[in-house]
Each structure stands twice: as C-alpha cells, then as structure tokens.
C-alpha positions as CSV (number, residue, x, y, z in Angstrom):
1,M,-19.9,-31.4,-13.2
2,S,-17.5,-29.1,-11.4
3,K,-17.9,-28.5,-7.7
4,K,-18.9,-24.8,-8.4
5,S,-21.6,-25.8,-10.9
6,Q,-22.9,-28.5,-8.5
7,A,-23.1,-25.9,-5.8
8,L,-25.1,-23.6,-8.0
9,A,-27.4,-26.3,-9.1
10,V,-28.1,-27.3,-5.5
11,L,-28.8,-23.7,-4.6
12,M,-31.2,-23.1,-7.5
13,V,-33.2,-26.3,-7.0
14,S,-33.3,-26.0,-3.2
15,T,-34.6,-22.5,-3.5
16,L,-37.3,-23.6,-5.8
17,A,-38.3,-26.4,-3.4
18,F,-38.4,-24.0,-0.5
19,T,-40.5,-21.5,-2.4
20,V,-43.1,-24.2,-3.1
21,C,-43.0,-25.4,0.5
22,F,-43.5,-21.9,1.8
23,M,-46.3,-21.3,-0.7
24,V,-48.1,-24.4,0.7
25,W,-47.3,-23.4,4.3
26,M,-49.0,-20.0,3.8
27,M,-52.1,-21.5,2.1
28,F,-54.5,-20.6,4.8
29,G,-53.7,-16.9,4.5
30,V,-55.9,-16.9,1.4
31,I,-58.2,-20.0,1.5
32,G,-58.8,-19.3,5.2
33,I,-61.0,-16.3,4.3
34,P,-63.8,-18.2,2.4
35,I,-63.4,-20.9,5.0
36,K,-63.9,-18.3,7.8
37,K,-67.1,-17.1,6.1
38,T,-68.5,-20.5,5.5
39,L,-67.9,-21.7,9.1
40,G,-68.7,-18.4,10.7
41,L,-65.4,-18.1,12.6
42,N,-64.4,-15.2,14.8
43,A,-61.0,-13.5,14.7
44,T,-59.4,-15.8,17.3
45,E,-60.7,-18.9,15.5
46,F,-59.4,-17.6,12.2
47,G,-56.0,-16.9,13.8
48,L,-55.8,-20.4,15.2
49,L,-56.8,-21.8,11.7
50,T,-54.0,-20.0,10.0
51,A,-51.5,-20.8,12.7
52,M,-51.9,-24.6,12.8
53,P,-49.6,-25.4,9.9
54,V,-47.0,-23.0,11.4
55,L,-47.0,-24.9,14.7
56,T,-45.9,-28.2,13.1
57,G,-43.5,-26.6,10.7
58,S,-41.9,-24.9,13.8
59,L,-41.7,-27.9,16.1
60,I,-40.1,-30.2,13.6
61,R,-37.3,-27.8,12.7
62,V,-34.9,-28.9,15.4
63,P,-35.0,-32.6,14.6
64,L,-34.9,-31.8,10.9
65,G,-31.8,-29.6,11.4
66,I,-30.1,-32.4,13.3
67,W,-31.1,-35.1,10.7
68,T,-29.7,-32.8,8.0
69,D,-26.4,-32.7,9.8
70,K,-26.4,-36.5,10.1
71,Y,-28.0,-37.8,6.9
72,G,-27.7,-34.9,4.4
73,G,-30.1,-32.3,3.2
74,R,-31.0,-34.0,-0.1
75,I,-32.6,-37.1,1.4
76,V,-34.3,-35.3,4.3
77,M,-35.7,-32.6,2.0
78,A,-37.1,-35.1,-0.5
79,L,-38.7,-37.2,2.2
80,L,-40.2,-34.1,3.8
81,M,-41.8,-32.9,0.6
82,A,-43.1,-36.4,-0.2
83,L,-44.9,-36.6,3.2
84,T,-46.8,-33.4,2.6
85,V,-48.4,-34.3,-0.7
86,P,-51.2,-36.5,0.6
87,A,-52.0,-34.1,3.4
88,I,-52.3,-31.1,0.9
89,W,-54.6,-33.1,-1.3
90,L,-56.8,-34.2,1.6
91,M,-57.3,-30.5,2.6
92,S,-59.8,-30.1,-0.3
93,Y,-62.1,-32.7,1.3
94,A,-62.3,-31.0,4.8
95,T,-65.7,-29.8,5.9
96,A,-65.6,-29.2,9.7
97,Y,-63.4,-26.8,11.6
98,W,-61.5,-29.6,13.4
99,H,-60.8,-31.2,10.0
100,F,-58.9,-28.1,8.9
101,L,-57.0,-27.9,12.2
102,V,-55.9,-31.5,12.1
103,I,-55.0,-31.7,8.4
104,G,-53.3,-28.3,8.8
105,L,-50.8,-29.9,11.2
106,F,-49.7,-32.3,8.6
107,V,-49.5,-29.7,5.8
108,G,-47.4,-27.7,8.2
109,L,-44.5,-30.2,7.8
110,A,-43.6,-28.2,4.7
111,G,-42.6,-25.3,6.9
112,G,-39.7,-27.4,8.3
113,S,-38.0,-27.2,5.0
114,F,-36.1,-24.1,6.0
115,S,-33.9,-25.8,8.6
116,V,-33.1,-28.5,6.1
117,G,-32.1,-26.3,3.2
118,T,-30.2,-23.7,5.1
119,P,-27.3,-26.0,6.3
120,Y,-27.6,-28.1,3.1
121,V,-27.0,-25.0,0.9
122,A,-24.5,-23.3,3.2
123,R,-22.0,-26.1,3.2
124,W,-21.7,-26.0,-0.6
125,F,-20.2,-22.5,-0.4
126,P,-17.1,-21.0,1.2
127,K,-17.5,-19.1,4.4
128,N,-17.3,-15.6,2.8
129,R,-20.3,-16.5,0.5
130,Q,-22.4,-18.4,3.0
131,G,-24.5,-15.3,4.0
132,F,-25.3,-14.7,0.3
133,A,-26.1,-18.4,-0.4
134,M,-28.4,-18.7,2.6
135,G,-30.0,-15.4,1.6
136,V,-30.7,-16.7,-1.9
137,Y,-32.2,-19.9,-0.4
138,G,-34.1,-17.9,2.1
139,A,-35.7,-15.9,-0.8
140,G,-37.9,-18.9,-1.0
141,N,-39.9,-17.0,1.6
142,S,-41.4,-15.3,-1.4
143,G,-43.6,-18.3,-1.7
144,A,-45.9,-16.4,0.6
145,A,-46.3,-13.8,-2.2
146,V,-46.6,-16.5,-4.9
147,N,-49.5,-17.9,-2.8
148,K,-51.2,-14.5,-2.9
149,F,-50.9,-14.4,-6.7
150,I,-52.1,-17.9,-7.4
151,A,-54.6,-18.8,-4.7
152,P,-57.0,-15.9,-5.1
153,A,-57.4,-16.6,-8.8
154,L,-58.1,-20.2,-8.1
155,V,-60.6,-19.3,-5.3
156,V,-62.5,-16.9,-7.6
157,A,-62.5,-19.2,-10.6
158,F,-63.1,-22.7,-9.0
159,G,-63.6,-22.3,-5.3
160,W,-61.2,-22.7,-2.4
161,A,-61.0,-26.5,-2.6
162,M,-59.2,-26.3,-6.0
163,V,-56.2,-24.6,-4.3
164,P,-54.9,-27.6,-2.2
165,Q,-55.4,-29.9,-5.2
166,V,-53.3,-27.7,-7.5
167,Y,-50.7,-27.2,-4.7
168,A,-50.4,-31.0,-4.2
169,A,-49.6,-31.4,-7.9
170,V,-47.1,-28.6,-7.8
171,M,-45.4,-30.1,-4.7
172,L,-45.1,-33.5,-6.4
173,G,-43.6,-32.0,-9.6
174,T,-41.1,-29.9,-7.5
175,L,-40.1,-33.0,-5.6
176,L,-39.2,-34.8,-8.8
177,L,-37.2,-31.8,-10.0
178,F,-35.4,-31.5,-6.7
179,W,-34.3,-35.1,-6.8
180,M,-33.1,-34.9,-10.4
181,F,-30.9,-31.8,-10.0
182,S,-29.7,-31.9,-6.3
183,A,-26.6,-33.7,-5.1
184,S,-25.0,-35.1,-1.9
185,D,-21.5,-34.6,-0.4
186,P,-20.5,-37.0,2.4
187,A,-18.0,-34.4,3.6
188,H,-20.9,-32.2,4.7
189,L,-22.2,-34.7,7.2
190,V,-21.6,-34.4,11.0
191,P,-19.8,-37.6,12.2
192,S,-22.2,-40.3,12.9
193,H,-21.2,-40.7,16.5
194,T,-22.6,-37.3,17.3
195,R,-25.7,-37.7,19.5
196,F,-28.9,-35.6,19.7
197,S,-28.0,-34.6,23.3
198,D,-24.5,-33.4,22.2
199,Q,-26.0,-31.1,19.6
200,L,-28.8,-29.8,21.7
201,R,-26.3,-28.6,24.3
202,A,-26.3,-25.4,22.2
203,L,-29.5,-24.5,23.9
204,K,-27.5,-23.5,27.0
205,D,-25.7,-20.8,25.0
206,P,-27.2,-17.4,25.8
207,K,-26.3,-16.2,22.3
208,V,-28.5,-18.8,20.8
209,I,-31.4,-17.6,22.9
210,K,-30.8,-14.1,21.8
211,Y,-30.8,-15.0,18.1
212,C,-34.0,-16.9,18.7
213,Q,-35.6,-13.7,20.0
214,Y,-34.4,-11.7,17.0
215,Y,-35.7,-14.3,14.6
216,S,-39.1,-14.5,16.3
217,I,-39.5,-10.9,15.0
218,V,-38.0,-10.9,11.6
219,F,-39.3,-14.4,10.6
220,G,-42.1,-15.0,13.0
221,G,-43.5,-11.5,12.4
222,Y,-43.1,-12.0,8.6
223,V,-45.1,-15.3,8.7
224,A,-47.8,-13.9,11.0
225,L,-48.3,-10.8,8.9
226,S,-48.3,-12.7,5.7
227,L,-51.1,-14.9,7.0
228,W,-53.0,-11.9,8.5
229,M,-52.7,-9.2,5.8
230,V,-55.2,-10.4,3.2
231,Q,-58.1,-10.4,5.6
232,Y,-56.8,-7.1,7.2
233,Y,-57.0,-5.3,3.8
234,I,-60.5,-6.8,3.3
235,G,-61.8,-5.7,6.7
236,E,-59.9,-2.3,7.0
237,F,-60.2,-1.0,3.4
238,G,-63.2,-3.0,2.1
239,L,-61.3,-4.6,-0.8
240,D,-62.1,-7.8,-2.7
241,I,-59.9,-10.9,-2.1
242,R,-57.9,-10.5,-5.3
243,T,-57.0,-6.8,-4.8
244,A,-56.3,-7.5,-1.1
245,A,-54.0,-10.4,-1.9
246,L,-52.2,-8.3,-4.5
247,L,-51.5,-5.5,-2.0
248,A,-50.6,-7.9,0.7
249,A,-48.0,-9.3,-1.6
250,C,-46.3,-5.9,-1.5
251,F,-45.2,-7.0,2.0
252,S,-44.6,-10.7,1.3
253,L,-42.7,-10.4,-1.9
254,P,-39.8,-8.1,-0.8
255,G,-39.8,-9.9,2.5
256,G,-38.8,-13.0,0.7
257,V,-36.9,-12.0,-2.5
258,L,-34.7,-9.4,-0.9
259,R,-33.4,-11.9,1.7
260,A,-30.5,-12.5,-0.7
261,V,-29.6,-8.8,-0.6
262,G,-29.7,-9.1,3.2
263,G,-27.2,-12.0,3.0
264,W,-24.9,-10.0,0.8
265,L,-25.1,-7.0,3.2
266,S,-24.4,-9.3,6.1
267,D,-21.3,-10.7,4.4
268,K,-20.0,-7.2,3.7
269,Y,-20.9,-5.2,6.8
270,G,-21.4,-7.9,9.4
271,A,-24.5,-9.4,11.0
272,H,-24.5,-7.0,14.0
273,S,-24.7,-3.8,12.0
274,V,-27.4,-5.1,9.6
275,T,-29.6,-6.4,12.4
276,W,-29.3,-3.2,14.5
277,W,-30.6,-1.1,11.6
278,V,-33.3,-3.6,10.8
279,M,-34.7,-3.4,14.3
280,W,-34.8,0.4,14.2
281,V,-36.5,0.6,10.8
282,S,-39.0,-2.0,12.0
283,W,-39.7,-0.1,15.1
284,I,-40.5,3.1,13.2
285,C,-42.7,1.4,10.7
286,L,-44.7,-0.5,13.4
287,F,-45.1,2.7,15.4
288,L,-46.9,4.3,12.4
289,L,-48.8,1.2,11.5
290,S,-50.1,0.9,15.1
291,Y,-52.1,4.1,15.0
292,P,-55.8,3.2,14.5
293,Q,-58.3,5.1,12.3
294,T,-59.3,7.9,14.6
295,D,-61.9,10.7,14.6
296,F,-61.5,13.4,17.2
297,T,-63.4,16.6,17.9
298,I,-61.9,19.7,19.3
299,A,-63.4,23.0,20.5
300,T,-62.4,26.0,18.3
301,I,-63.4,29.6,18.4
302,S,-66.0,28.9,15.7
303,G,-67.4,25.8,17.4
304,P,-66.5,22.1,17.5
305,K,-64.6,20.6,14.6
306,T,-64.0,17.0,13.8
307,F,-60.7,15.7,12.3
308,H,-59.7,12.3,11.0
309,L,-56.3,10.8,11.6
310,G,-55.2,7.5,10.2
311,L,-53.2,5.8,7.4
312,N,-54.8,5.6,3.9
313,I,-54.3,2.5,1.8
314,Y,-51.3,4.0,0.0
315,A,-49.4,5.0,3.1
316,F,-50.3,1.7,4.8
317,T,-49.0,-0.3,1.8
318,G,-45.9,1.8,1.5
319,L,-45.0,1.2,5.2
320,M,-45.7,-2.6,4.8
321,F,-43.4,-2.7,1.8
322,L,-40.6,-1.0,3.8
323,L,-41.3,-3.4,6.8
324,G,-41.0,-6.3,4.4
325,I,-37.6,-5.2,3.2
326,A,-36.4,-4.7,6.8
327,F,-37.6,-8.2,7.7
328,A,-35.9,-9.7,4.7
329,F,-32.6,-8.2,5.6
330,G,-33.1,-9.3,9.2
331,K,-33.8,-12.9,8.4
332,A,-30.5,-13.1,6.5
333,S,-28.5,-11.2,9.1
334,V,-29.6,-13.5,12.0
335,F,-28.5,-16.6,10.0
336,K,-25.2,-14.8,9.2
337,Y,-24.7,-14.7,13.0
338,I,-25.2,-18.4,13.1
339,A,-22.8,-19.2,10.2
340,D,-20.1,-17.0,11.9
341,D,-20.5,-18.4,15.4
342,Y,-21.4,-22.1,14.8
343,P,-19.8,-23.1,11.4
344,E,-19.6,-26.8,12.5
345,N,-23.2,-27.0,13.8
346,I,-25.2,-24.9,11.4
347,G,-28.0,-27.5,11.1
348,T,-28.8,-27.8,14.7
349,I,-28.5,-24.1,15.6
350,S,-30.5,-23.1,12.5
351,G,-33.1,-25.6,13.6
352,I,-33.3,-24.2,17.1
353,V,-33.5,-20.6,15.9
354,G,-35.9,-21.5,13.1
355,L,-38.1,-23.2,15.8
356,A,-38.2,-19.9,17.7
357,G,-39.1,-18.0,14.6
358,G,-41.8,-20.5,13.6
359,L,-43.3,-20.4,17.1
360,G,-43.5,-16.7,16.8
361,G,-45.4,-17.2,13.5
362,F,-47.7,-19.6,15.3
363,V,-48.4,-17.5,18.4
364,L,-48.7,-14.1,16.8
365,P,-51.7,-14.7,14.5
366,I,-53.6,-16.2,17.5
367,M,-52.8,-13.1,19.6
368,F,-53.8,-10.9,16.7
369,G,-57.2,-12.5,16.7
370,V,-57.6,-12.3,20.5
371,L,-56.7,-8.6,20.5
372,V,-59.1,-7.8,17.7
373,D,-61.9,-9.7,19.5
374,L,-61.1,-8.0,22.8
375,T,-60.5,-4.4,21.5
376,G,-62.2,-4.3,18.1
377,I,-59.1,-2.4,16.9
378,R,-57.5,-4.1,13.8
379,S,-54.2,-2.2,14.2
380,S,-53.7,-3.8,17.6
381,A,-51.8,-6.5,15.7
382,F,-49.1,-3.8,14.9
383,M,-49.2,-2.5,18.5
384,L,-48.2,-6.0,19.7
385,M,-45.4,-6.3,17.1
386,Y,-44.2,-2.8,18.1
387,G,-43.8,-3.9,21.7
388,V,-42.0,-7.1,20.7
389,V,-39.5,-5.1,18.6
390,W,-38.8,-2.9,21.7
391,V,-37.6,-6.1,23.5
392,S,-35.2,-6.9,20.7
393,L,-33.8,-3.4,20.6
394,I,-33.2,-3.2,24.4
395,W,-31.7,-6.7,24.5
396,M,-29.4,-5.9,21.5
397,Y,-28.3,-2.6,23.1
398,W,-27.4,-4.2,26.5
399,T,-25.6,-7.2,25.0
400,E,-23.9,-5.8,21.9
401,V,-24.2,-2.1,21.3
402,R,-23.0,-0.9,24.7
403,S,-19.7,-2.8,24.2
404,T,-19.2,-1.8,20.6
405,E,-19.0,1.3,18.5
406,V,-21.6,1.0,15.8
407,M,-21.0,4.4,14.2
408,G,-17.9,6.5,13.9
409,Q,-14.2,6.3,12.9
410,R,-13.5,3.2,15.0
411,A,-16.7,1.3,14.0
412,H,-14.8,-1.2,11.8
413,A,-12.6,-2.3,14.6
414,F,-15.2,-3.5,17.1
415,S,-15.0,-7.1,18.1
416,L,-17.7,-9.6,19.2
417,D,-16.2,-12.4,21.2
418,G,-12.8,-11.5,19.9
419,R,-13.8,-11.4,16.2
420,T,-13.2,-8.3,14.2
421,T,-16.2,-7.5,12.0
422,P,-16.6,-5.5,8.8
423,P,-17.4,-1.8,8.8
424,T,-20.9,-0.6,9.5
425,L,-23.4,0.5,6.8
426,Q,-23.0,4.2,7.7
427,E,-19.2,4.2,7.6
428,S,-18.9,2.4,4.3
429,S,-21.4,4.7,2.7
C-alpha cells in the first residue's frame, strides 16, 4: 500500500473510531433524561450527571497526547477503546445516583480519544493539508448527533438500559475495525529520551493559554450544549424526547461534520482570520439566544396592552444551527494554530488545549444547572456562554487584532510571530 493510501486509510478508520467514542461520551445527554426523572434529580444534579464523563475525558487528554507522541497513536487509541467497553456495559446495571457518577468517570475515558487521533492523523499528511486532515478527523464530533438519532429510539423501544449495552457492542466492533485498517510509522514518534517535564514546559507559553481559552468556547461550549439541548427542548418547548433529540441534532451535526470545512478554510485563509469571525458569529447568536421568553405590559392610550417577546422553536433551532457551524469552524481553526506553531509537539499541545476544552465541557453543564436552579430562567445557559465569548473577543483583540490588519488591502501581509499568513475571508471573497 502506498504512503498516500495508507494515510487515507488511517484518516478514515480513525475518524470512525472518534465518532463512536464521541457518541459514547455524549450518552448521558439522552439517557440522562429518563434517569433524571427516575431519580428525581434537580437541574444541578442533572448537570453534574452529564458532566462526569467529560471530566475524565478531559483530565486524561494531556497524558494521552504525550503517550501518542512517544508510543504512537495506533496502540494508544486501541488500548483506550478497549478499556471503555466494560464500563459502558456496566452502565446498564447502575441504579443509584452515585453508581452513574462513578461509572460515568470510566466511560469518560472515550473522550480522551481526540488528543490521540489528532497528532496521529496529522503526522500522516503534509503541513499544507494538516488543517484539513485534522478537520476531517474532528468531524467525529458528529458522534454527538449520532447519539441523538440512536439513543432516543432505543430508549423509547427498550428503555434506557439498552443504550449502554448497544454502545458497548458498537465500541468493540469499532475497535476491531480500527486495528485491522490502521497503521504505525516509527518516524512519527517523538524521540524516546523526551521526558514528560520537557514536553509540559509548553504550559509556560502564553499562546498555549490563549488557545486553551478559545477552545474552551468552541469545543467546551459544543460539548456542554450537546449535553444540555435535549432536555432544554423538552422543558422550553414541551417536546417528546425523540423530537427534542432530532432538533438538538441540528446543532450537534453541523458542529461535528463541518469541522472538516473549517480545517480547509484555516489552511486557505489562516487560523487567525477564521477564529476571529467565528467568535463574532458566536457572540451574535448567543446574544439572541440569551433573551428569555418575556411578557411585558405597557400603558397605551386605549389602556394596558401585553406583548410577548421571545424566540419560537424555528428561530431558536436556526440560531443553534448557525452556532453549531461557527463552533465547527472554530474547533478546526484553533488546532490549525497548534499545527502551525508547534509542528514538532502537536500531541502534547493538543492534549493541553483539549484538556482546557474538555474542562469547559465539564464545568459549563454544571453551571447551566446551577443558574437554572437559582434563577428559573432556562436561557441563562446562553447568557453565561455569551459572557465567556466576550472574554475571547477581548483577548483576541488585544493580543492579535491590534497588531494586525484583518481587513483591507494589506490584510494578506500581516504577520504573527514573523509568519506571513494567507488572506482573510473578506479579501479573498
């Protein structure tokens, strides 16, 4: 098999593996709803339930990225998938709240697959195609949408306990396929004398911290909202679980599949330009989504009149769809930053940035629940996200935009750290 064919096979089978891992990782976004009803959980407890797998999948990302650099993505990914199978199966036997929390921690190992596959896939491709390759692999985020198609049907037909049993079988089958069609290349390994402490020195780099903050929005926000949206639709619009999951997939699906397009755009226009526009689109969408359903009465010449202001289900879903697209592009553009700035240390840096994104996905659902319990306003989740995007926009403006020309005739010539980047989206269009 030629090197090019081998690279394509690695990309395809790795993307499949990541899709299944992400589907498992997001499992509580659907089965958590009947569990919440059975156990009588409040919004905060539900947020913690959905967030537990995200915690483990986040914390393990840094060591997984380092081990991928050292031992190779094929062996690390295979071992990771194998370890999750028993935990997924045991989930169907849980009965108490603490059972779900503890088992969820082990199921969450599947979420660490991203920091394994990203450097594994990227090193099979030349630099000018790494953004696209990582974008295709990252499209495995669409496993969140796959979960919303499969899990509700299983819940309605057989009960929630059937979902982890089916998912365990799917994970095992995917593991076998991955091992059969993936490959290893010793040239992709970091020299064995490299130590953990050497690689973790990257944490002192302020650019890494900044990329962590960006990723906590575009990935952490994506994970959090993917977990939160099904129950949001049920509570806000009174839908059944299947319809709610279908509409929630309008956010999750583009947020995963279109990551490959974001990778292509980042290769062509540069990570900076794509990320800048992603943040602005997200800011606008979240501003509109934040407005709660409101009835207000005003005095008119003919007496008091009451008006209603709020998003209907169609406008809400449309904005979520647009937000999903923006997050998809942003997830790819942040990792294009990493591929450009740290070509020899992609595994470690992607693990660190992935950790930040995953921790965002862990903290945000819990905060969503706390805000709902404190205020009684469901859209408070979007208010929180709106504020966090503001932080990214301000940070990006002061560290990048003020020293560059993003629009105009000289936009293609701006340089970050001495590197000339491609033209911006506006100029090229």
